[in-house]
DONUGU-473628 format. One line per 2 residues: for each residue x, y, z of N, C-alpha, C, O. Coordinates in steps of 0.02 Angstrom, whole numbers, m for minus. Atoms other than C-alpha are relative to their C-alpha. Layout:
# residues N
X/Y/Z/X/Y/Z/X/Y/Z/X/Y/Z  ...
END
This chain:
# residues 318
m27/m47/m50/m201/m887/m2066/m54/21/49/m43/22/110  55/m21/m44/m370/m828/m2000/m18/m55/47/m32/m44/106
17/57/m41/m407/m1003/m1939/51/m11/56/33/m28/112  m53/8/m49/m238/m1013/m1851/m7/51/57/0/34/116
9/m52/m50/m269/m848/m1762/m60/m16/44/m57/m6/105  60/17/m38/m441/m906/m1711/13/m57/49/m10/m56/105
m17/57/m43/m372/m1070/m1641/43/22/59/33/0/115  m44/m25/m53/m237/m978/m1542/m40/41/51/m31/34/111
42/m40/m45/m364/m855/m1472/m44/m44/43/m54/m30/102  42/46/m37/m476/m999/m1422/40/m36/54/16/m45/110
m43/34/m48/m331/m1089/m1337/18/47/58/17/26/116  m16/m49/m52/m282/m932/m1243/m60/12/46/m52/16/107
61/m11/m40/m461/m904/m1187/m12/m58/47/m29/m48/106  9/60/m42/m474/m1083/m1123/53/m3/55/38/m20/113
m54/1/m49/m305/m1070/m1037/m11/52/54/1/38/113  13/m52/m49/m352/m907/m953/m53/m22/51/m49/m6/110
52/25/m46/m505/m993/m880/31/m48/51/15/m45/111  m34/46/m46/m398/m1132/m807/45/38/49/46/24/109
m46/m40/m43/m271/m1005/m741/m39/36/54/m18/35/112  39/m38/m49/m405/m901/m655/m30/m46/53/m48/m23/107
24/49/m48/m464/m1061/m570/57/m32/40/46/m79/79  m58/25/m38/m289/m1092/m502/27/m66/m27/54/m106/11
m23/62/30/m245/m1232/m625/48/14/m58/31/2/m116  m48/m16/53/m90/m1176/m721/25/m61/m38/45/m56/m96
m21/62/33/m45/m1357/m760/m45/m17/m58/m22/m33/m113  49/13/53/m204/m1383/m860/7/52/m56/3/35/m115
m7/m54/49/m179/m1215/m945/61/m12/m44/59/1/m104  m62/11/37/m2/m1261/m995/m9/m53/m55/18/m46/m110
14/52/49/m62/m1418/m1083/m37/28/m60/m19/14/m117  40/m31/54/m190/m1319/m1184/44/44/m43/40/42/m105
m43/m47/37/m61/m1188/m1233/53/m36/m41/68/m17/m98  m53/37/35/74/m1314/m1280/m29/m38/m60/5/m48/m110
31/33/57/m49/m1406/m1393/m13/49/m57/m12/30/m116  14/m51/51/m87/m1243/m1485/63/29/m30/62/53/m87
m61/m35/22/93/m1181/m1500/30/m26/m66/50/16/m107  m31/23/63/157/m1295/m1643/m32/29/m63/1/36/m114
35/m28/59/25/m1221/m1760/7/75/m5/m16/106/m53  m7/m74/1/71/m1042/m1715/62/19/40/58/53/91
m63/m7/m37/253/m1039/m1662/22/72/12/60/86/58  m21/m70/m7/272/m851/m1684/m46/40/47/m38/100/56
47/m34/m45/130/m811/m1564/31/10/69/37/m37/108  m34/m14/m63/216/m725/m1418/m46/m7/60/m23/m23/115
46/8/m55/59/m727/m1312/m3/m72/25/m7/m85/85  0/71/m19/59/m917/m1316/64/m19/38/61/m49/91
m64/19/m31/244/m936/m1275/9/34/68/34/3/115  m6/m36/m64/238/m804/m1139/m45/m32/53/m24/m42/110
47/31/m47/85/m882/m1058/26/m68/24/16/m87/82  m29/65/m19/172/m1052/m1060/54/9/53/57/m29/102
m54/m12/m49/323/m981/m968/m29/23/67/m4/5/120  33/m22/m62/207/m898/m841/m30/m60/36/m26/m66/97
30/60/m30/116/m1063/m814/54/m42/35/44/m68/90  m55/40/m29/283/m1152/m783/21/29/67/35/m7/114
m19/m34/m62/326/m1022/m651/m49/m18/56/m28/m37/110  50/11/m52/162/m1045/m557/m10/m73/16/m31/m90/72
2/71/m15/163/m1234/m573/52/m16/54/39/m52/102  m54/10/m50/329/m1232/m478/m20/29/68/m7/m1/120
21/m32/m63/257/m1112/m348/m52/m43/35/m46/m57/94  53/40/m30/101/m1217/m320/27/m65/27/4/m89/80
m30/62/m24/206/m1374/m303/39/11/65/42/m33/108  m39/m16/m60/314/m1288/m172/m43/9/62/m18/9/118
46/m10/m57/159/m1261/m63/m11/m64/39/m33/m61/97  13/64/m33/149/m1445/m21/41/m5/65/101/8/65
m34/8/m65/190/m1477/162/3/63/41/23/61/100  0/m63/m38/173/m1294/212/m66/8/38/m117/m23/20
61/m16/m37/48/m1229/339/m42/48/m42/m15/80/m87  42/m47/39/m102/m1129/272/28/71/0/27/104/m51
m26/m69/m3/m25/m966/333/62/7/m44/68/56/m81  m61/m4/41/143/m1004/252/m16/m6/m74/17/25/m116
20/4/70/55/m1053/90/m24/68/m25/m8/89/m80  23/m67/18/m31/m884/89/58/47/m8/59/87/m56
m58/m44/3/133/m796/123/42/m14/m63/67/33/m95  m38/18/59/221/m892/m16/m33/28/m63/1/55/m107
36/m26/59/86/m845/m142/7/75/m6/16/102/m61  m6/m73/1/95/m662/m92/70/22/m22/78/67/m63
m69/m21/16/285/m652/m102/17/m18/m72/52/19/m106  m14/20/69/292/m748/m266/m37/44/m50/m15/54/m106
34/m47/45/163/m631/m340/42/63/m10/45/90/m66  m45/m58/7/283/m487/m305/56/m15/m50/71/26/m93
m53/20/47/421/m582/m397/m27/m4/m71/5/18/m119  32/7/66/302/m621/m540/m14/69/m30/m3/80/m90
17/m67/24/247/m439/m553/62/36/m27/59/71/m77  m63/m31/23/428/m381/m568/21/m30/m67/45/6/m111
m17/34/64/458/m509/m705/m45/26/m56/m20/43/m110  48/m24/51/301/m455/m799/16/72/m22/11/89/m81
m14/m71/15/351/m271/m788/59/9/m48/66/61/m79  m58/m4/45/510/m309/m885/m14/m26/m70/29/m25/m113
18/28/65/416/m386/m1031/m45/49/m38/m93/75/m9  40/m47/40/346/m279/m1172/m64/m35/m26/m63/m94/m44
63/22/32/166/m297/m1232/m28/m65/28/m49/m109/m10  29/60/m32/110/m429/m1107/m76/4/m4/m106/57/7
73/4/4/m70/m485/m1130/m30/13/70/m21/m28/115  28/m19/m65/m163/m398/m987/m51/m52/24/m58/m62/84
49/51/m20/m298/m532/m990/34/m60/33/7/m90/79  m38/56/m28/m168/m665/m954/23/16/72/16/m24/117
m24/m20/m67/m94/m569/m808/m58/3/49/m51/m17/107  59/m3/m44/m268/m537/m737/m23/m70/20/m43/m81/77
21/69/m16/m309/m723/m748/45/m29/55/20/m62/101  m45/24/m52/m154/m764/m646/m14/35/66/m14/4/119
16/m37/m61/m197/m627/m522/m62/m30/35/m62/m40/95  61/28/m28/m371/m699/m499/14/m69/31/m9/m83/87
m14/67/m25/m307/m876/m479/43/0/63/29/m37/110  m47/m2/m57/m166/m833/m359/m32/29/62/m27/1/116
27/m33/m60/m259/m714/m244/m63/m34/26/m78/m30/85  57/39/m24/m416/m820/m238/26/m59/42/m2/m74/95
m30/55/m38/m306/m965/m181/29/27/66/23/m6/118  m29/m28/m61/m217/m852/m56/m53/14/53/m42/0/112
55/m12/m47/m382/m798/24/m22/m66/31/m34/m69/91  20/66/m25/m429/m982/40/49/m25/52/30/m53/103
m52/23/m47/m264/m1020/126/m4/38/66/m3/8/120  3/m40/m62/m275/m876/250/m64/m16/39/m64/m14/101
63/16/m34/m456/m925/288/4/m66/38/m38/m79/82  m7/64/m33/m396/m1097/342/42/3/64/47/m46/101
m42/m6/m60/m281/m1030/478/m43/0/62/m91/38/67  39/6/m61/m347/m1078/648/13/59/47/69/85/50
m6/m55/m48/m379/m945/779/35/m26/62/9/m67/99  m39/22/m58/m244/m967/911/m8/47/60/27/40/110
12/m46/m55/m310/m827/1020/46/60/3/40/102/48  m47/m56/2/m170/m706/974/m30/54/m45/m33/45/m106
31/m53/41/m254/m543/916/46/28/m52/24/47/m107  m47/m27/48/m96/m484/830/4/m45/m61/4/m21/m118
m4/48/56/m84/m642/725/m65/0/m40/m64/m2/m101  64/m1/35/m270/m639/685/m9/64/m41/m36/62/m96
4/m64/37/m259/m456/635/41/m4/m64/21/21/m116  m43/7/59/m117/m500/516/m34/m43/m53/m29/m29/m113
35/43/47/m222/m638/437/m55/39/m35/m63/35/m96  53/m40/31/m369/m520/410/29/55/m45/m2/73/m95
m33/m50/43/m249/m388/341/18/m31/m67/7/m1/m120  m20/33/62/m183/m512/214/m61/m19/m42/m59/m13/m103
61/15/37/m359/m568/168/m27/63/m33/m52/61/m89  22/m63/28/m402/m386/142/40/20/m61/13/43/m111
m43/m16/57/m252/m360/28/m17/m44/m61/m19/m20/m117  18/46/55/m299/m514/m74/m66/21/m32/m72/23/m93
65/m21/26/m480/m456/m91/7/63/m41/m27/71/m92  m10/m63/37/m420/m285/m147/32/m14/m68/13/16/m118
m32/18/64/m307/m363/m280/m51/m30/m48/m43/m25/m109  51/30/42/m461/m455/m343/m54/50/m20/m100/35/m58
49/m52/16/m558/m292/m353/m61/m1/45/m109/36/33  56/3/m47/m674/m339/m209/12/49/57/28/29/113
m19/m52/m47/m652/m174/m119/m42/0/64/m16/12/118  43/2/m60/m801/m190/m2/20/m57/46/22/m48/107
m23/57/m40/m744/m362/55/67/15/32/78/m2/91  m65/m19/m27/m567/m295/77/m9/47/59/26/42/109
13/m49/m52/m635/m152/181/m22/m34/65/1/m16/119  25/35/m59/m727/m270/299/56/m39/34/60/m40/95
m56/37/m29/m572/m379/323/48/46/36/71/29/91  m47/m47/m30/m463/m229/360/m30/34/62/6/49/109
34/m26/m60/m592/m158/481/7/m50/58/20/m31/115  m7/53/m51/m586/m324/574/72/m1/26/83/m7/86
m71/m1/m21/m395/m319/575/13/58/48/48/50/98  m10/m60/m41/m400/m143/648/m33/m7/69/m7/17/119
34/9/m64/m525/m192/783/37/m50/44/37/m45/105  m37/50/m38/m418/m342/833/66/28/27/87/10/82
m66/m27/m19/m254/m245/840/3/73/m22/32/88/m74  8/m70/21/m288/m57/837/65/39/m6/117/20/21
m52/m51/5/m176/88/789/66/m26/m28/120/m6/m7  m59/24/35/m56/m7/676/5/36/m67/m42/36/m107
m9/m42/59/15/102/538/m17/m36/m65/m51/m9/m108  11/36/62/13/m33/403/m74/m16/m11/m98/m13/m68
71/15/6/m168/m82/439/m39/63/m16/m83/62/m60  37/m63/11/m230/98/446/11/26/m71/m35/51/m103
m14/m24/68/m143/142/282/m38/m41/m52/m66/m14/m100  35/42/48/m218/m7/192/m75/8/6/m111/1/m44
71/m15/m10/m388/30/268/m18/65/m35/m69/70/m68  9/m64/34/m372/209/206/m1/m9/m76/m41/22/m111
m5/14/71/m324/144/35/m67/m28/m26/m91/m7/m79  64/29/21/m485/41/25/m56/51/5/m100/52/m38
52/m52/m5/m591/186/86/2/45/m62/m51/62/m89  m5/m43/59/m525/292/m57/m25/m37/m62/m60/m7/m104
23/39/57/m556/152/m183/m75/m10/1/m106/m22/m51  73/6/m6/m734/141/m116/m35/69/m4/m96/74/3
29/m67/7/m758/329/m138/m10/37/65/m41/90/66  7/m33/m66/m748/372/48/64/41/13/106/22/54
m62/m39/m1/m617/508/27/16/29/69/74/31/89  m12/m31/m65/m640/591/196/33/m50/48/82/m33/81
m30/51/m44/m605/429/291/70/m18/m23/114/m31/18  m67/16/27/m459/394/176/51/51/24/106/33/46
m46/m53/m21/m379/562/217/16/m5/74/74/1/94  m10/5/m73/m405/540/404/48/m57/17/95/m48/56
m38/59/m18/m331/366/410/70/m1/m30/117/m26/1  m67/m6/28/m186/399/291/42/46/45/100/30/61
m36/m48/m42/m136/548/398/19/m33/66/75/m24/91  m12/35/m64/m151/441/555/56/m52/m8/100/m57/35
m49/54/11/m48/298/482/71/28/m5/117/2/26  m67/m29/9/97/408/429/25/36/63/85/45/73
m18/m30/m64/94/494/599/25/m53/48/75/m43/83  m17/53/m46/102/331/696/69/m28/m16/112/m33/28
m66/27/20/248/257/598/3/m4/m76/m18/m53/m106  m4/m4/74/282/309/418/39/m59/m29/22/m83/m83
m43/53/28/415/175/396/m36/m67/m5/m16/m109/m45  36/64/2/292/34/428/m53/m2/m55/m83/m54/m67
48/m1/55/178/89/286/33/m29/m62/84/m3/m86  m27/33/60/208/m26/138/m32/33/m61/m89/19/m78
27/m38/57/187/88/m13/m20/m45/m58/m64/m27/m97  16/45/55/183/m60/m133/m69/m31/8/m98/m56/m40
67/28/m11/19/m116/m53/m55/51/m12/m114/35/m6  50/m53/7/m67/50/m89/m15/14/m74/30/18/m115
22/m8/70/m168/78/m248/m42/62/m13/m54/79/m71  48/m54/11/m281/227/m220/31/61/m34/89/77/m22
m25/m60/34/m264/382/m330/22/54/49/69/91/36  m16/m51/m50/m261/492/m175/72/m4/23/109/46/21
m68/6/m27/m100/423/m105/52/m5/m55/108/17/m46  m50/5/53/m17/385/m272/17/68/m30/74/80/m51
m15/m68/22/m33/565/m326/49/34/47/93/71/26  m45/m29/m51/52/614/m164/70/m31/m5/120/4/0
m65/34/7/189/483/m184/38/27/m60/98/41/m56  m33/m25/61/225/544/m361/29/70/12/84/85/m11
m24/m69/m13/240/724/m301/63/m1/43/110/36/30  m59/2/m44/362/680/m162/60/m30/m36/116/m8/m25
m55/28/40/465/573/m280/29/53/m47/89/55/m58  m23/m54/44/474/722/m398/43/51/37/82/88/7
m42/m45/m41/551/820/m254/69/m31/12/113/1/42  m65/32/m5/695/695/m260/8/m48/58/63/m70/73
m5/45/m58/653/586/m110/m16/m71/m20/m55/m84/m66  11/71/13/658/397/m107/11/m39/64/37/m13/114
m12/44/m58/660/251/14/m32/24/64/m90/45/64  26/m19/m66/640/292/198/m16/75/2/m65/95/34
13/m72/1/650/479/166/m67/15/m34/m105/57/m11  63/m9/36/506/467/42/m59/m9/48/m106/31/48
56/14/m45/393/390/174/m8/55/52/m65/73/69  5/m51/m52/435/523/304/m25/66/m28/m57/105/7
22/m64/29/404/666/182/m72/m2/m26/m102/51/m36  69/5/26/236/600/120/m50/37/44/m89/76/17
49/m37/m40/136/665/270/12/76/0/m35/115/7  m15/m71/3/226/833/260/m32/31/m62/m66/82/m58
29/m26/62/177/858/79/m75/m12/m2/m112/23/m37  71/10/m6/7/787/120/m34/60/31/m90/78/11
26/m61/m30/m20/940/228/9/59/m48/m38/98/m58  m14/m57/45/62/1062/106/m46/3/m60/m65/56/m83
42/3/60/m45/1003/m39/m74/m5/16/m116/m9/m29  70/1/m20/m205/998/61/m32/m69/m5/m94/m75/m2
27/68/3/m223/808/46/m19/m23/70/m73/m51/80  14/18/m69/m211/779/233/m29/61/36/0/86/84
28/m63/m26/m326/925/271/m57/m11/50/m89/37/71  53/14/m49/m448/837/389/33/m4/70/75/m48/83
m29/m3/m67/m405/881/568/m44/m38/50/m105/m42/41  38/31/m55/m456/786/725/26/25/66/84/43/73
m21/m21/m67/m453/834/907/44/m52/33/40/m111/17  m45/45/m36/m322/759/1020/m18/0/74/m33/52/103
11/5/m72/m348/694/1196/61/26/37/115/30/9  m55/m30/m39/m242/768/1335/60/m47/4/117/m25/3
m54/48/m2/m142/607/1345/39/0/m66/101/m7/m66  m32/m2/66/m106/616/1158/43/63/m7/97/61/m35
m38/m63/2/m51/797/1174/65/m6/38/117/18/16  m60/11/m40/69/748/1310/53/m40/m37/112/m22/m38
m47/43/37/147/611/1204/28/37/m60/87/31/m76  m22/m38/58/155/726/1052/55/49/20/106/54/m15
m50/m49/m22/249/860/1147/65/m34/23/120/m8/12  m59/38/m21/366/730/1223/40/m23/m61/102/m20/m61
m35/23/60/406/661/1050/34/58/m35/89/51/m61  m31/m59/31/438/835/982/63/18/37/115/32/6
m59/m16/m41/557/870/1126/57/m49/m13/115/m29/m20  m51/52/12/647/705/1097/32/8/m69/93/3/m76
m27/m6/68/664/732/909/42/63/m7/92/63/m43  m40/m61/3/726/910/932/69/m11/30/119/14/4
m65/16/m30/864/845/1046/40/m47/m44/101/m39/m49  m35/45/45/906/705/925/30/39/m58/85/24/m81
m23/m39/57/923/833/786/62/41/17/102/58/m28  m59/m38/m21/1053/928/887/64/m41/m4/119/m14/m8
m58/45/3/1167/776/880/17/m14/m73/m22/m45/m108  m19/9/71/1261/776/713/8/m73/m20/10/m89/m79
m7/71/16/1281/587/727/m66/m31/m23/m66/m84/m54  66/26/19/1094/564/699/m17/19/m72/10/67/m100
18/m9/70/1013/554/527/m52/55/m8/m111/44/1  45/m57/6/939/726/497/m48/m7/m59/m102/23/m59
43/8/59/868/673/328/m66/m34/17/m115/m26/m18  61/32/m24/740/568/423/m31/39/57/m93/43/62
25/m37/m57/725/674/579/m38/63/m20/m89/80/10  31/m64/21/681/836/488/m72/m10/m22/m117/24/4
70/8/19/525/773/399/m44/m28/56/m102/m11/62  39/27/m56/471/673/552/m19/55/49/m76/59/71
13/m56/m46/487/827/663/m49/49/m32/m92/77/3  45/m46/35/399/933/532/m72/m26/5/m119/13/16
67/29/m6/251/813/534/m28/8/70/m87/22/79  22/m9/m70/244/822/724/m21/73/11/m71/86/46
18/m71/m6/242/1012/713/m69/13/m31/m109/50/m3  65/m10/33/95/1004/592/m57/m28/43/m112/1/45
51/27/m44/m1/893/712/m14/47/59/m71/57/79  9/m47/m56/30/1014/854/m34/64/m25/m74/93/12
32/m58/28/m21/1157/740/m76/m12/m7/m116/32/9  71/17/5/m186/1068/706/m34/6/68/m89/33/74
27/m4/m68/m213/1053/893/m9/72/22/m61/90/49  5/m71/m19/m177/1237/922/m58/35/m35/m95/74/m5
52/m33/38/m296/1289/784/m70/m23/22/m116/17/27  65/27/m20/m438/1174/838/m20/23/70/m78/36/84
14/m19/m70/m422/1221/1022/4/76/10/m3/101/66  m3/m73/m2/m403/1406/978/50/26/52/36/69/93
m54/m22/m44/m239/1425/1070/22/71/m18/3/98/m70  m22/m69/10/m156/1594/1086/42/8/m63/76/m39/m84
m39/m14/60/m78/1675/934/74/m7/14/113/m25/m31  m71/6/m19/87/1676/1028/25/m71/m10/79/m81/m38
m21/69/7/95/1486/1035/4/m21/m73/50/m56/m94  1/17/71/50/1471/852/60/31/m36/91/m2/m77
m57/m34/31/182/1598/801/66/m32/20/113/m36/m21  m61/34/m23/313/1510/906/11/m65/m39/68/m81/m58
m6/62/38/276/1348/816/16/14/m73/56/m23/m104  m16/m19/69/278/1434/646/74/18/m7/105/3/m58
m71/m18/1/450/1502/689/44/m63/0/95/m67/m34  m38/63/m2/511/1326/731/m1/m34/m69/50/m60/m91
5/29/67/447/1265/562/45/38/m49/78/7/m91  m41/m42/45/534/1410/474/74/m14/10/112/m18/m38
m71/14/m14/699/1375/561/19/m69/m25/74/m78/m51  m14/68/21/687/1191/522/6/m5/m76/51/m38/m101
m3/0/73/651/1219/336/m42/58/m26/m103/55/m26  34/m61/22/609/1390/266/m45/m11/m61/m98/19/m66
40/13/60/545/1321/100/m67/m33/18/m119/m18/m11  61/33/m23/419/1210/189/m45/50/36/m106/50/27
38/m52/m34/366/1356/298/m36/44/m51/m95/60/m43  30/m44/51/335/1463/144/m58/m36/m36/m110/m6/m48
54/37/33/233/1326/59/m60/m9/47/m117/m4/25  54/8/m49/133/1296/218/m38/66/8/m100/67/10
31/m65/m10/101/1481/241/m42/20/m61/m97/47/m54  36/m16/61/50/1502/59/m65/m40/m4/m117/m12/m22
59/41/3/m71/1356/69/m51/22/52/m111/24/38  45/m22/m53/m143/1418/234/m37/63/m20/m96/71/m6
32/m62/21/m176/1588/159/m52/m13/m55/m106/17/m54  45/15/55/m257/1515/2/m63/m36/24/m116/m28/m5
57/41/m23/m369/1398/103/m48/39/43/m102/14/60  44/m41/m43/m443/1539/207/m59/28/m40/m101/63/m12
END
């Protein structure tokens, strides 16, 4: 029995090495040779089924462009992760080996994409390389890729959020707070929450989910609770042009909210976030108390419970 266990462990170890090198076919052979001597070993049988899945995926890459191969690997990893989450007691070492093999291959594919002179496309490639590097635990490398993506195509919510995520994972909490706040202000709906791993944002997501929000509403309420909980507590000055756009958007959203045909469940948190940005501007520029009180009244009318939480936090933070 001890010898059988030792042989199975050795086979799994060898298979994991092949898998991490992107060779699930070789791994499957090793595992299938070991299985007849240990038929009740669930780690062996599960790993074999995982190998079969990725063998099919890798075969499907033939004939695709490098970019499409990278996209296929990323999307299939999502499918694989959902499958793994439904299985009890999965060997974490096995899953990590697949993660290493898949994302290392994905980085290689994205790196082969030729520069066609389109900054938007190039930014997307660097964003994907950053995501792959982050999945591999190479946070510094991911940070550099995402910085490049942001420089090529600035002010994109999804890039800023993922850049913030890496900053937090690298211990740069201040930058993480600034960029998360910015990303959710620009376009909360474009932030892909499944791509975010940092404790900072996951704690916030959990809190908003506990309030009963999900889907699109969840994304819009995240920046609101980010302010209420003191997570998005780093303020920045706004240029006059930005102030103009902010006030125009507030005016537009207030008018949209008056129309019962519009979705207030999304408009309310979006407008609340805009109010908080304007409040930051008033406080930083030392605007008159009258303007601040007028804005506080708007917040109270929009949602009294949020007003009370904001007021309580503001008092405690003084």
